[in-house]
Backbone as CSV, one residue per row, in Angstrom:
resi,resn,N_x,N_y,N_z,CA_x,CA_y,CA_z,C_x,C_y,C_z
1,UNK,19.814,-30.432,27.540,18.435,-30.854,27.608,17.487,-29.828,26.825
2,UNK,17.918,-28.502,26.987,17.074,-27.536,26.381,16.882,-27.629,24.802
3,UNK,17.908,-28.197,24.168,17.942,-28.423,22.814,16.937,-29.363,22.340
4,UNK,16.437,-30.181,23.316,15.493,-31.272,23.040,14.005,-30.790,23.082
5,UNK,13.758,-29.521,23.431,12.407,-28.919,23.453,11.858,-29.010,22.063
6,UNK,10.548,-29.182,21.988,9.778,-29.400,20.848,8.777,-28.363,20.703
7,UNK,8.338,-28.063,19.448,7.245,-27.138,19.276,5.962,-27.784,19.741
8,UNK,5.695,-29.057,19.658,4.586,-29.738,20.215,4.492,-29.543,21.674
9,UNK,5.630,-29.598,22.351,5.552,-29.346,23.812,5.072,-27.966,24.175
10,UNK,5.596,-26.932,23.397,5.168,-25.522,23.671,3.741,-25.296,23.409
11,UNK,3.276,-26.015,22.386,1.851,-25.891,22.003,0.985,-26.545,22.987
12,UNK,1.350,-27.612,23.467,0.656,-28.295,24.603,0.670,-27.312,25.806
13,UNK,1.732,-26.817,26.152,1.816,-25.837,27.290,0.834,-24.616,27.164
14,UNK,0.821,-24.078,26.069,-0.081,-23.005,25.678,-1.539,-23.523,25.832
15,UNK,-1.822,-24.552,25.362,-3.171,-25.103,25.325,-3.699,-25.383,26.822
16,UNK,-2.760,-25.837,27.660,-3.061,-26.241,28.945,-3.392,-24.970,29.746
17,UNK,-2.714,-23.858,29.530,-2.963,-22.691,30.224,-4.236,-22.044,29.705
18,UNK,-4.460,-22.012,28.374,-5.721,-21.393,27.796,-6.916,-22.181,28.268
19,UNK,-6.898,-23.467,28.307,-8.146,-24.242,28.709,-8.311,-24.418,30.147
20,UNK,-7.272,-24.268,30.953,-7.434,-24.206,32.375,-7.137,-25.530,33.042
21,UNK,-6.906,-26.666,32.260,-6.645,-27.932,32.859,-6.039,-28.826,31.711
22,UNK,-5.377,-29.928,32.322,-4.674,-30.875,31.446,-5.775,-31.627,30.659
23,UNK,-6.885,-31.959,31.202,-7.975,-32.760,30.581,-8.523,-31.962,29.391
24,UNK,-8.812,-30.627,29.739,-9.450,-29.691,28.773,-8.364,-29.592,27.523
25,UNK,-7.144,-29.511,27.899,-6.131,-29.366,26.793,-6.127,-30.601,25.993
26,UNK,-6.259,-31.740,26.612,-6.330,-32.948,25.903,-7.428,-33.000,24.858
27,UNK,-8.581,-32.683,25.321,-9.853,-32.548,24.399,-9.549,-31.551,23.274
28,UNK,-8.940,-30.377,23.463,-8.658,-29.356,22.533,-7.734,-30.008,21.526
29,UNK,-6.705,-30.704,21.978,-5.676,-31.197,21.024,-6.027,-32.608,20.486
30,UNK,-7.090,-33.163,20.930,-7.482,-34.503,20.422,-6.592,-35.626,20.906
31,UNK,-6.100,-35.469,22.104,-5.187,-36.414,22.680,-5.668,-37.054,23.967
32,UNK,-5.034,-38.077,24.362,-5.272,-38.651,25.753,-4.688,-37.764,26.739
33,UNK,-5.443,-37.607,27.914,-4.846,-36.718,28.976,-3.492,-37.250,29.472
34,UNK,-3.271,-38.408,29.493,-1.892,-38.962,29.946,-0.831,-38.466,29.101
35,UNK,-1.096,-38.289,27.688,-0.019,-37.884,26.872,0.209,-36.322,27.044
36,UNK,-0.812,-35.547,27.369,-0.621,-34.229,27.700,0.240,-34.108,29.025
37,UNK,-0.105,-34.823,29.984,0.520,-34.715,31.334,1.913,-35.091,31.119
38,UNK,2.188,-36.131,30.142,3.661,-36.602,30.060,4.468,-35.495,29.240
39,UNK,3.762,-34.843,28.227,4.472,-33.872,27.508,4.858,-32.711,28.240
40,UNK,3.941,-32.322,29.251,4.424,-31.120,30.099,5.304,-31.508,31.101
41,UNK,5.309,-32.706,31.572,6.307,-33.122,32.544,7.744,-33.171,31.938
42,UNK,7.774,-33.626,30.621,9.041,-33.704,29.961,9.518,-32.258,29.702
43,UNK,8.628,-31.295,29.376,8.991,-29.987,29.128,9.591,-29.359,30.417
44,UNK,9.077,-29.654,31.612,9.511,-29.159,32.874,10.956,-29.748,33.202
45,UNK,11.067,-31.108,32.847,12.353,-31.824,33.139,13.519,-31.117,32.198
46,UNK,13.144,-31.065,30.895,14.166,-30.519,30.016,14.485,-29.071,30.149
47,UNK,13.521,-28.307,30.609,13.758,-26.822,30.890,14.307,-26.634,32.228
48,UNK,14.147,-27.581,33.035,14.648,-27.346,34.509,13.759,-26.456,35.248
49,UNK,12.558,-26.134,34.748,11.721,-25.275,35.403,10.303,-25.916,35.748
50,UNK,9.843,-25.526,36.920,8.556,-26.092,37.313,7.448,-25.009,36.686
51,UNK,6.660,-25.465,35.757,5.760,-24.559,35.172,4.462,-24.474,35.886
52,UNK,3.979,-25.565,36.431,2.679,-25.629,37.059,2.771,-26.148,38.545
53,UNK,1.971,-25.492,39.352,1.664,-25.918,40.716,0.577,-26.897,40.726
54,UNK,0.796,-28.180,40.966,-0.257,-29.124,40.840,-0.843,-29.586,42.272
55,UNK,-0.595,-28.775,43.319,-1.043,-29.127,44.518,-2.653,-28.964,44.649
56,UNK,-3.292,-28.218,43.700,-4.780,-27.946,43.839,-5.381,-28.841,42.860
57,UNK,-6.854,-28.787,42.728,-7.476,-29.555,41.788,-7.060,-29.246,40.316
58,UNK,-6.850,-27.984,40.006,-6.538,-27.605,38.715,-5.019,-27.008,38.808
59,UNK,-4.203,-27.279,37.790,-2.982,-26.787,37.615,-2.848,-25.254,37.677
60,UNK,-1.949,-24.718,38.391,-1.733,-23.143,38.434,-0.469,-22.809,38.033
61,UNK,-0.269,-21.921,37.043,1.052,-21.465,36.615,1.891,-20.957,37.780
62,UNK,3.151,-21.287,37.722,4.061,-20.772,38.647,4.474,-19.363,38.176
63,UNK,5.266,-18.642,38.967,5.736,-17.448,38.430,6.736,-17.560,37.290
64,UNK,7.575,-18.600,37.367,8.484,-18.937,36.282,7.735,-19.285,35.032
65,UNK,6.637,-20.000,35.198,5.715,-20.480,34.263,5.078,-19.296,33.411
66,UNK,4.749,-18.264,34.168,4.046,-17.065,33.621,5.153,-16.273,32.664
67,UNK,6.385,-16.259,33.098,7.448,-15.599,32.366,7.642,-16.386,30.982
68,UNK,7.643,-17.746,31.139,7.970,-18.545,29.969,6.743,-18.697,29.037
69,UNK,5.594,-18.487,29.478,4.377,-18.593,28.651,4.381,-17.601,27.534
70,UNK,4.812,-16.312,27.895,4.923,-15.348,26.702,5.861,-15.823,25.682
71,UNK,6.947,-16.365,26.008,7.933,-16.783,24.996,7.367,-18.022,24.211
72,UNK,6.536,-18.851,25.037,6.056,-20.070,24.268,4.941,-19.583,23.215
73,UNK,4.176,-18.629,23.665,3.114,-18.075,22.734,3.804,-17.492,21.499
74,UNK,4.871,-16.691,21.693,5.478,-16.142,20.527,6.182,-17.110,19.635
75,UNK,6.738,-18.203,20.126,7.276,-19.254,19.359,6.181,-19.996,18.575
76,UNK,5.038,-20.337,19.312,4.001,-21.006,18.541,3.442,-20.194,17.425
77,UNK,3.243,-18.756,17.728,2.682,-17.968,16.718,3.670,-17.720,15.471
78,UNK,5.008,-17.727,15.803,5.934,-17.648,14.765,5.936,-18.884,13.874
79,UNK,5.759,-20.048,14.477,5.625,-21.287,13.834,4.407,-21.331,12.898
80,UNK,3.311,-20.795,13.274,2.023,-20.742,12.607,2.225,-19.820,11.373
81,UNK,2.896,-18.657,11.612,3.192,-17.796,10.605,4.055,-18.385,9.446
82,UNK,5.087,-19.175,9.869,6.014,-19.858,8.982,5.217,-20.929,8.108
83,UNK,4.301,-21.589,8.758,3.519,-22.569,8.113,2.635,-21.865,7.021
84,UNK,1.991,-20.816,7.401,1.089,-20.057,6.513,1.832,-19.487,5.375
85,UNK,2.970,-18.930,5.618,3.714,-18.393,4.538,4.216,-19.431,3.599
86,UNK,4.615,-20.539,4.006,5.170,-21.683,3.241,3.922,-22.165,2.388
87,UNK,2.807,-22.310,2.999,1.640,-22.756,2.322,1.240,-21.807,1.175
88,UNK,1.362,-20.493,1.440,1.001,-19.498,0.432,1.993,-19.476,-0.683
89,UNK,3.276,-19.642,-0.444,4.298,-19.636,-1.384,4.081,-20.876,-2.259
90,UNK,3.792,-21.935,-1.692,3.771,-23.185,-2.407,2.495,-23.019,-3.377
91,UNK,1.496,-22.255,-2.977,0.390,-22.124,-3.820,0.504,-20.945,-4.874
92,UNK,1.705,-20.396,-4.935,1.932,-19.393,-5.994,1.810,-17.940,-5.429
93,UNK,1.462,-17.703,-4.118,1.386,-16.392,-3.574,2.723,-15.684,-3.572
94,UNK,2.807,-14.389,-3.901,4.092,-13.736,-3.951,4.712,-13.588,-2.506
95,UNK,6.048,-13.642,-2.536,6.723,-13.357,-1.264,6.623,-11.973,-0.796
96,UNK,6.431,-11.097,-1.690,6.160,-9.599,-1.462,5.540,-9.054,-2.687
97,UNK,4.709,-8.045,-2.390,4.032,-7.296,-3.488,4.671,-5.818,-3.410
98,UNK,5.330,-5.454,-4.524,5.978,-4.095,-4.614,5.347,-3.392,-5.662
99,UNK,4.855,-2.191,-5.608,4.188,-1.406,-6.539,4.815,-0.051,-6.607
100,UNK,4.596,0.540,-7.788,4.907,2.053,-7.872,3.733,2.707,-8.304
101,UNK,3.501,3.849,-7.745,2.252,4.605,-7.917,2.431,5.987,-8.493
102,UNK,1.617,6.306,-9.448,1.637,7.722,-10.083,1.108,8.585,-8.948
103,UNK,1.902,9.731,-8.713,1.474,10.639,-7.576,0.098,11.266,-7.790
104,UNK,-0.425,11.150,-9.067,-1.813,11.697,-9.295,-2.862,10.667,-8.941
105,UNK,-2.644,9.488,-8.520,-3.596,8.512,-8.202,-4.261,8.881,-6.890
106,UNK,-5.541,8.729,-6.680,-6.192,9.074,-5.421,-5.670,8.247,-4.273
107,UNK,-5.153,8.946,-3.294,-4.539,8.310,-2.199,-5.690,7.642,-1.268
108,UNK,-6.880,8.175,-1.367,-7.978,7.509,-0.544,-8.196,6.169,-1.005
109,UNK,-8.199,6.041,-2.351,-8.399,4.796,-2.979,-7.276,3.740,-2.579
110,UNK,-6.045,4.203,-2.554,-4.909,3.415,-2.141,-5.092,3.018,-0.740
111,UNK,-5.374,3.890,0.160,-5.379,3.609,1.542,-6.514,2.509,1.818
112,UNK,-7.790,2.646,1.193,-8.778,1.678,1.293,-8.287,0.300,0.885
113,UNK,-7.571,0.267,-0.219,-7.077,-1.042,-0.735,-6.099,-1.709,0.167
114,UNK,-5.204,-0.873,0.628,-4.106,-1.370,1.489,-4.725,-1.914,2.882
115,UNK,-5.838,-1.127,3.403,-6.444,-1.502,4.614,-7.084,-2.838,4.450
116,UNK,-7.548,-3.158,3.278,-8.220,-4.519,3.066,-7.234,-5.605,2.659
117,UNK,-6.122,-5.076,2.115,-5.051,-6.080,1.843,-4.435,-6.677,3.007
118,UNK,-4.312,-5.970,4.069,-3.571,-6.486,5.239,-4.206,-7.735,5.853
119,UNK,-5.477,-7.716,6.094,-6.121,-8.896,6.612,-6.306,-10.102,5.668
120,UNK,-6.401,-9.633,4.362,-6.535,-10.654,3.271,-5.238,-11.421,3.069
121,UNK,-4.164,-10.757,3.100,-2.773,-11.401,2.851,-1.857,-11.025,4.082
122,UNK,-2.145,-11.518,5.304,-1.414,-11.067,6.495,0.122,-11.350,6.377
123,UNK,0.430,-12.383,5.625,1.893,-12.774,5.615,2.602,-12.196,4.454
124,UNK,1.991,-11.402,3.632,2.591,-10.859,2.348,3.016,-9.381,2.588
125,UNK,4.328,-9.132,2.687,4.690,-7.730,2.826,4.303,-6.858,1.550
126,UNK,4.036,-5.564,1.874,3.642,-4.719,0.771,4.627,-3.485,0.710
127,UNK,5.122,-3.226,-0.415,6.190,-2.115,-0.641,5.606,-1.215,-1.635
128,UNK,5.530,0.098,-1.350,4.869,1.048,-2.345,5.842,2.242,-2.272
129,UNK,5.999,2.623,-3.617,6.771,3.970,-3.872,5.984,4.799,-4.767
130,UNK,6.169,6.149,-4.678,5.379,7.052,-5.423,6.326,7.898,-6.264
131,UNK,5.947,7.873,-7.635,6.757,8.594,-8.636,5.863,9.436,-9.500
132,UNK,6.451,10.138,-10.589,5.709,10.945,-11.558,6.149,10.415,-12.985
133,UNK,5.265,10.593,-13.943,5.500,10.376,-15.398,6.353,9.123,-15.639
134,UNK,7.498,9.167,-16.429,8.299,8.037,-16.682,8.908,7.382,-15.538
135,UNK,9.097,8.063,-14.384,9.636,7.370,-13.221,8.798,6.333,-12.624
136,UNK,7.424,6.463,-13.008,6.551,5.319,-12.633,6.801,4.027,-13.224
137,UNK,7.270,4.055,-14.566,7.466,2.871,-15.353,8.866,2.246,-15.022
138,UNK,9.791,3.162,-14.782,11.160,2.645,-14.632,11.348,1.558,-13.681
139,UNK,10.675,1.625,-12.454,10.970,0.355,-11.460,10.345,-0.911,-11.957
140,UNK,9.369,-0.805,-12.857,8.808,-2.031,-13.401,9.688,-2.692,-14.456
141,UNK,10.318,-1.736,-15.297,11.155,-2.206,-16.321,12.423,-2.847,-15.766
142,UNK,12.989,-2.294,-14.645,14.195,-2.897,-14.140,13.908,-3.963,-13.089
143,UNK,12.680,-4.396,-12.877,12.309,-5.476,-11.976,12.163,-5.172,-10.557
144,UNK,12.285,-3.866,-10.144,12.117,-3.459,-8.736,10.733,-3.626,-8.156
145,UNK,9.794,-3.384,-9.116,8.335,-3.490,-8.691,7.604,-4.371,-9.610
146,UNK,6.568,-5.033,-8.979,5.768,-6.089,-9.718,4.966,-5.326,-10.792
147,UNK,4.364,-4.195,-10.372,3.457,-3.462,-11.323,3.352,-1.992,-10.937
148,UNK,3.082,-1.201,-11.917,2.883,0.228,-11.663,1.436,0.635,-11.884
149,UNK,0.960,1.707,-11.145,-0.245,2.331,-11.443,0.205,3.633,-12.081
150,UNK,0.076,3.720,-13.414,0.604,4.815,-14.177,-0.587,5.557,-14.888
151,UNK,-0.239,6.927,-15.114,-1.135,7.737,-15.849,-0.618,7.891,-17.277
152,UNK,0.205,8.963,-17.509,0.576,9.268,-18.968,1.564,8.220,-19.374
153,UNK,0.933,7.302,-20.239,1.830,6.256,-20.820,1.607,6.228,-22.309
154,UNK,1.758,7.243,-23.142,1.493,7.306,-24.527,2.567,6.373,-25.332
155,UNK,3.836,6.247,-24.780,4.802,5.431,-25.368,5.236,4.387,-24.587
156,UNK,4.324,3.523,-24.196,4.621,2.363,-23.286,5.591,1.454,-23.990
157,UNK,6.670,0.928,-23.373,7.553,-0.021,-23.997,6.756,-1.296,-24.278
158,UNK,7.018,-1.963,-25.503,6.219,-3.107,-26.001,6.218,-4.269,-25.061
159,UNK,7.220,-4.353,-24.222,7.342,-5.536,-23.288,6.279,-5.374,-22.032
160,UNK,5.610,-4.279,-21.932,4.809,-4.056,-20.833,3.305,-4.193,-21.253
161,UNK,2.504,-4.813,-20.487,1.079,-4.960,-20.643,0.385,-3.827,-19.787
162,UNK,-0.781,-3.409,-20.244,-1.604,-2.536,-19.357,-2.986,-2.857,-19.360
163,UNK,-3.700,-2.543,-18.179,-5.083,-2.752,-18.173,-5.691,-1.476,-17.423
164,UNK,-6.868,-0.999,-17.811,-7.427,0.213,-17.343,-7.877,-0.013,-15.778
165,UNK,-7.765,1.063,-15.063,-8.133,1.079,-13.696,-9.352,2.155,-13.441
166,UNK,-9.054,3.359,-13.708,-9.999,4.458,-13.481,-9.510,5.717,-14.128
167,UNK,-10.266,6.738,-14.147,-10.015,8.026,-14.602,-9.930,9.063,-13.580
168,UNK,-8.934,9.915,-13.639,-8.685,10.990,-12.689,-9.028,12.274,-13.359
169,UNK,-9.887,13.104,-12.725,-10.175,14.385,-13.310,-9.132,15.456,-12.826
170,UNK,-8.614,16.220,-13.869,-7.579,17.039,-13.695,-8.249,18.493,-13.878
171,UNK,-7.800,19.497,-12.991,-8.368,20.886,-13.153,-7.287,21.834,-13.110
172,UNK,-7.372,22.931,-13.922,-6.343,23.944,-13.918,-6.719,25.004,-12.978
173,UNK,-5.783,25.372,-12.059,-6.209,26.167,-10.858,-4.950,27.207,-10.745
174,UNK,-5.391,28.310,-9.895,-4.454,29.346,-9.469,-5.000,29.865,-8.236
175,UNK,-4.135,30.610,-7.546,-4.531,31.350,-6.352,-5.434,32.525,-6.778
176,UNK,-6.365,32.827,-5.893,-7.370,33.891,-6.282,-6.691,35.168,-6.444
177,UNK,-5.382,35.377,-5.926,-4.678,36.667,-6.133,-3.870,36.613,-7.418
178,UNK,-3.802,35.414,-8.121,-3.113,35.412,-9.454,-3.932,36.114,-10.619
179,UNK,-3.190,36.751,-11.431,-3.873,37.592,-12.538,-4.790,36.658,-13.419
180,UNK,-4.462,35.325,-13.624,-5.355,34.545,-14.472,-6.721,34.296,-13.662
181,UNK,-6.634,34.253,-12.291,-7.831,33.891,-11.601,-8.865,35.190,-11.712
182,UNK,-8.387,36.340,-12.063,-9.244,37.472,-12.053,-9.702,37.663,-13.578
183,UNK,-9.468,36.745,-14.344,-9.969,36.824,-15.788,-11.375,36.274,-15.759
184,UNK,-12.218,36.914,-16.582,-13.593,36.470,-16.792,-13.723,35.815,-18.122
185,UNK,-14.545,34.818,-18.188,-14.757,34.051,-19.426,-13.584,33.061,-19.667
186,UNK,-13.516,32.565,-20.884,-12.564,31.516,-21.241,-11.142,32.199,-21.568
187,UNK,-10.112,31.545,-20.996,-8.792,32.135,-21.169,-8.120,31.485,-22.368
188,UNK,-7.868,32.428,-23.516,-7.069,31.888,-24.666,-5.677,31.321,-24.316
189,UNK,-5.301,30.320,-25.012,-3.953,29.700,-24.867,-2.873,30.703,-24.911
190,UNK,-2.998,31.693,-25.825,-1.949,32.689,-25.989,-1.672,33.468,-24.724
191,UNK,-2.763,33.710,-23.983,-2.624,34.469,-22.641,-1.924,33.642,-21.678
192,UNK,-1.929,32.401,-21.724,-1.309,31.525,-20.647,0.203,31.646,-20.741
193,UNK,0.682,32.019,-21.993,2.138,32.123,-22.142,2.834,33.234,-21.252
194,UNK,1.971,34.220,-20.888,2.428,35.348,-20.142,2.721,35.016,-18.686
195,UNK,2.325,33.746,-18.292,2.417,33.393,-16.861,3.125,32.087,-16.620
196,UNK,3.828,31.988,-15.552,4.562,30.733,-15.173,3.604,29.643,-14.840
197,UNK,3.773,28.507,-15.550,3.012,27.380,-15.302,3.827,26.407,-14.430
198,UNK,3.338,25.896,-13.450,3.844,24.923,-12.516,3.726,23.485,-13.082
199,UNK,4.790,22.839,-13.343,4.725,21.467,-13.999,5.425,20.394,-13.215
200,UNK,4.869,19.267,-13.117,5.502,18.165,-12.572,6.585,17.660,-13.498
201,UNK,7.718,17.311,-13.019,8.886,16.920,-13.746,9.128,15.495,-13.619
202,UNK,9.865,14.880,-14.580,10.183,13.438,-14.528,11.508,13.155,-14.068
203,UNK,11.662,12.352,-13.015,12.977,12.060,-12.462,13.688,10.992,-13.326
204,UNK,13.011,10.389,-14.326,13.625,9.415,-15.161,13.939,10.053,-16.589
205,UNK,14.555,9.230,-17.477,14.788,9.723,-18.776,13.791,9.281,-19.796
206,UNK,12.622,8.557,-19.361,11.793,7.834,-20.302,10.908,8.907,-21.023
207,UNK,10.667,10.075,-20.436,9.763,11.021,-21.105,10.613,12.243,-21.446
208,UNK,12.010,12.182,-21.489,12.831,13.280,-21.904,12.402,13.813,-23.268
209,UNK,12.304,15.198,-23.295,12.013,15.910,-24.497,10.353,15.882,-24.858
210,UNK,9.775,15.309,-24.004,8.189,15.308,-24.335,7.477,16.046,-23.180
211,UNK,6.387,16.781,-23.585,5.593,17.631,-22.695,4.200,16.989,-22.518
212,UNK,3.662,17.143,-21.364,2.196,16.645,-21.167,1.440,17.835,-20.529
213,UNK,0.467,18.382,-21.287,-0.385,19.529,-20.642,0.421,20.704,-20.329
214,UNK,1.469,21.107,-21.158,2.191,22.334,-20.958,1.754,23.330,-22.001
215,UNK,1.238,24.459,-21.439,0.720,25.482,-22.432,1.537,26.717,-22.430
216,UNK,2.483,26.826,-21.449,3.233,28.018,-21.337,4.698,27.764,-21.568
217,UNK,5.481,28.624,-22.262,6.917,28.371,-22.354,7.683,28.777,-21.117
218,UNK,6.967,29.535,-20.189,7.555,29.839,-18.845,7.046,28.832,-17.876
219,UNK,8.047,27.915,-17.492,7.663,26.806,-16.549,8.592,26.818,-15.344
220,UNK,8.000,26.324,-14.227,8.776,25.966,-13.072,8.439,24.466,-12.889
221,UNK,9.514,23.695,-12.766,9.309,22.209,-12.633,9.554,21.630,-11.345
222,UNK,8.703,20.937,-10.822,8.751,20.380,-9.611,8.567,18.812,-9.653
223,UNK,9.248,18.058,-8.737,9.053,16.648,-8.744,8.181,16.138,-7.658
224,UNK,7.631,17.038,-6.916,6.694,16.710,-5.898,5.340,17.296,-6.022
225,UNK,4.272,16.580,-5.862,2.945,17.175,-5.944,2.582,17.984,-4.797
226,UNK,3.068,17.721,-3.614,2.809,18.550,-2.435,3.404,20.012,-2.565
227,UNK,4.572,19.943,-3.154,5.289,21.221,-3.409,4.570,22.113,-4.512
228,UNK,4.088,21.373,-5.452,3.314,22.089,-6.550,2.037,22.722,-5.958
229,UNK,1.366,21.872,-5.089,0.176,22.307,-4.415,0.463,23.619,-3.589
230,UNK,1.521,23.634,-2.820,1.820,24.703,-1.998,2.127,25.950,-2.822
231,UNK,2.908,25.807,-3.895,3.202,26.935,-4.742,1.973,27.485,-5.401
232,UNK,1.110,26.650,-5.818,-0.236,27.193,-6.413,-0.905,28.018,-5.428
233,UNK,-1.063,27.531,-4.161,-1.798,28.266,-3.031,-1.115,29.579,-2.795
234,UNK,0.196,29.633,-3.055,0.913,30.892,-2.742,0.887,31.846,-3.889
235,UNK,0.319,31.419,-4.994,0.273,32.428,-6.146,1.558,32.382,-6.957
236,UNK,2.432,31.405,-6.886,3.680,31.488,-7.684,3.538,31.003,-9.073
237,UNK,2.275,30.553,-9.485,2.101,30.193,-10.798,0.764,29.521,-10.868
238,UNK,0.377,29.018,-12.115,-0.837,28.258,-12.239,-0.580,26.939,-12.807
239,UNK,-1.464,25.923,-12.704,-1.234,24.623,-13.277,-2.189,23.568,-12.940
240,UNK,-2.070,22.384,-13.444,-3.043,21.346,-13.273,-2.893,20.555,-12.032
241,UNK,-4.096,20.171,-11.349,-3.955,19.298,-10.170,-5.078,18.310,-10.269
242,UNK,-4.981,17.157,-9.551,-6.143,16.269,-9.509,-7.208,16.944,-8.621
243,UNK,-8.530,16.899,-9.200,-9.536,17.532,-8.550,-9.682,17.153,-7.040
244,UNK,-9.438,15.779,-6.798,-9.570,15.250,-5.474,-8.572,15.942,-4.477
245,UNK,-7.424,16.360,-4.977,-6.401,16.985,-4.133,-6.882,18.480,-3.771
246,UNK,-7.471,19.157,-4.715,-7.638,20.654,-4.568,-9.292,20.900,-4.337
247,UNK,-10.055,19.880,-4.133,-11.487,20.182,-3.925,-11.791,21.061,-2.841
248,UNK,-11.210,20.778,-1.666,-11.434,21.607,-0.525,-10.936,23.009,-0.670
249,UNK,-9.807,23.208,-1.453,-9.260,24.578,-1.723,-10.241,25.312,-2.579
250,UNK,-10.785,24.607,-3.530,-11.870,25.263,-4.486,-13.033,25.659,-3.564
251,UNK,-13.389,24.855,-2.713,-14.705,25.017,-2.025,-14.577,26.263,-1.060
252,UNK,-13.383,26.487,-0.469,-13.336,27.613,0.446,-12.570,28.769,-0.133
253,UNK,-12.243,28.741,-1.497,-11.655,29.903,-2.080,-10.170,30.015,-2.033
254,UNK,-9.438,29.058,-1.529,-7.971,29.108,-1.510,-7.379,28.938,-2.990
255,UNK,-8.089,28.326,-3.919,-7.778,28.142,-5.245,-8.962,28.547,-6.160
256,UNK,-8.667,28.889,-7.280,-9.771,29.180,-8.338,-9.624,28.334,-9.566
257,UNK,-10.644,27.765,-10.097,-10.554,26.937,-11.201,-10.505,27.790,-12.432
258,UNK,-9.633,27.525,-13.303,-9.351,28.291,-14.585,-10.114,27.680,-15.755
259,UNK,-10.824,28.508,-16.508,-11.430,27.992,-17.689,-10.556,28.299,-18.939
260,UNK,-9.831,27.275,-19.366,-8.830,27.436,-20.410,-9.421,26.926,-21.758
261,UNK,-9.311,27.719,-22.801,-9.871,27.413,-24.004,-9.324,26.015,-24.704
262,UNK,-8.143,25.691,-24.349,-7.517,24.583,-25.100,-7.948,23.239,-24.470
263,UNK,-8.746,23.267,-23.337,-9.073,22.076,-22.689,-10.392,21.721,-23.100
264,UNK,-10.749,20.272,-23.060,-12.108,19.744,-23.442,-13.249,20.443,-22.592
265,UNK,-14.285,20.692,-23.230,-15.402,21.313,-22.572,-16.046,20.435,-21.387
266,UNK,-15.935,19.073,-21.652,-16.477,18.216,-20.586,-15.461,17.921,-19.454
267,UNK,-14.322,18.597,-19.494,-13.306,18.396,-18.425,-12.219,17.463,-18.934
268,UNK,-11.149,17.579,-18.208,-9.907,16.921,-18.561,-9.709,15.636,-17.668
269,UNK,-9.662,14.464,-18.286,-9.615,13.267,-17.508,-8.313,12.391,-17.914
270,UNK,-7.691,12.011,-16.967,-6.376,11.248,-17.153,-6.644,9.771,-16.873
271,UNK,-6.590,8.916,-17.739,-6.761,7.465,-17.500,-5.628,6.889,-16.746
272,UNK,-5.883,6.041,-15.758,-4.932,5.309,-14.985,-4.878,3.903,-15.434
273,UNK,-3.721,3.352,-15.363,-3.502,1.922,-15.864,-2.656,1.238,-14.880
274,UNK,-2.993,-0.138,-14.781,-2.088,-1.050,-14.166,-1.085,-1.498,-15.218
275,UNK,0.235,-1.420,-14.983,1.209,-1.734,-15.943,2.181,-2.680,-15.471
276,UNK,2.487,-3.811,-16.198,3.391,-4.870,-15.628,4.003,-5.605,-16.923
277,UNK,5.065,-6.351,-16.627,5.734,-7.008,-17.703,4.821,-8.110,-18.238
278,UNK,4.733,-8.354,-19.540,3.962,-9.457,-20.145,4.456,-10.815,-19.582
279,UNK,5.729,-10.925,-19.477,6.274,-12.168,-19.094,6.265,-12.420,-17.540
280,UNK,5.963,-11.312,-16.758,5.882,-11.539,-15.255,4.672,-10.829,-14.833
281,UNK,3.488,-11.372,-15.083,2.254,-10.723,-14.598,2.173,-10.867,-13.105
282,UNK,1.389,-10.022,-12.447,1.225,-10.159,-10.966,0.636,-11.446,-10.565
283,UNK,0.934,-11.873,-9.308,0.498,-13.172,-8.802,-0.896,-12.893,-8.092
284,UNK,-1.324,-13.869,-7.235,-2.667,-13.675,-6.646,-2.845,-12.401,-5.897
285,UNK,-1.889,-12.062,-4.928,-2.024,-10.890,-4.134,-1.998,-9.623,-5.000
286,UNK,-1.051,-9.543,-5.976,-1.022,-8.357,-6.885,-2.343,-8.290,-7.638
287,UNK,-2.859,-9.334,-8.209,-4.129,-9.368,-8.964,-5.189,-8.719,-8.108
288,UNK,-5.266,-9.355,-6.866,-6.252,-8.878,-5.851,-6.226,-7.310,-5.668
289,UNK,-4.932,-6.823,-5.494,-4.779,-5.432,-5.277,-5.121,-4.537,-6.395
290,UNK,-4.915,-5.033,-7.604,-5.192,-4.336,-8.831,-6.852,-4.172,-8.924
291,UNK,-7.510,-5.162,-8.565,-8.989,-5.178,-8.468,-9.516,-4.172,-7.575
292,UNK,-8.840,-4.138,-6.426,-9.312,-3.137,-5.356,-8.970,-1.673,-5.764
293,UNK,-7.899,-1.454,-6.489,-7.549,-0.129,-7.030,-8.472,0.263,-8.185
294,UNK,-8.984,-0.652,-8.836,-9.987,-0.400,-9.876,-11.312,-0.001,-9.315
295,UNK,-11.883,-0.706,-8.288,-13.240,-0.622,-7.814,-13.283,0.376,-6.652
296,UNK,-12.170,0.749,-6.003,-12.103,1.591,-4.799,-13.003,2.872,-5.015
297,UNK,-13.462,3.322,-3.870,-14.301,4.656,-3.822,-13.311,5.810,-3.445
298,UNK,-13.492,6.845,-4.219,-12.713,8.056,-3.894,-13.347,8.921,-2.810
299,UNK,-14.572,8.597,-2.430,-15.280,9.349,-1.309,-15.833,10.668,-1.726
300,UNK,-15.853,10.948,-2.965,-16.332,12.278,-3.479,-17.797,12.084,-3.698
């Protein structure tokens, strides 16, 4: 008999509890009260459980009814989620949005976008990974991610399209105890060669043999921005960082901004791009997320 239970019976059961009476449930569901009463009677017969005590003017849940109510709610909610997901997929919404993010992109902007994404696309899972340099592009090329938020893309493969998002200001910094931090005036490029430069390295082969913003032949290479940040604060070298990441360090003196002659006088800005295959552009949820990443506030 239990195999004959229907979703409609469970939905009627939940409505009767929520409205407090069979007549109110009938009005909510747009049915005759007799049909609601019959549906609930059938549910009790098929389950072998008395769900309501009908001895008073209004039906009251039994102890067994209270236990089963939680399961009924969960089943009805799961069915509604299934319907919503099916509706979205039929309308072209992605089953999942997977992105790969350049580690230099402002995480505050990402957090704001994701916080707004969740209620806007509640049935669409979001998968995010963080990489550097060419490793940002690799997951898009092999189909693991729908799009990338990439910075240094001077040699983008021709099968990928890109559109601008924002610019990230990069600053060259060192610990106040570092010899370069004690220099006055503009630092010539030749002087940088005497000191270790901390550089982000590429976990992929896409940028092998190419350098971005490297001024010293003495380099230590790290694949993690957090490790580079810690090394800089410890005086183990000098290097570039997103201004957003080191703004507090600069404000309290944990790091010092370096004035390097080879850099533009107006500051060094790295453009960020949304990158995706021309033949597989992002769907509605992906397009929405790209728009949020473009207009999000860094809070500075």
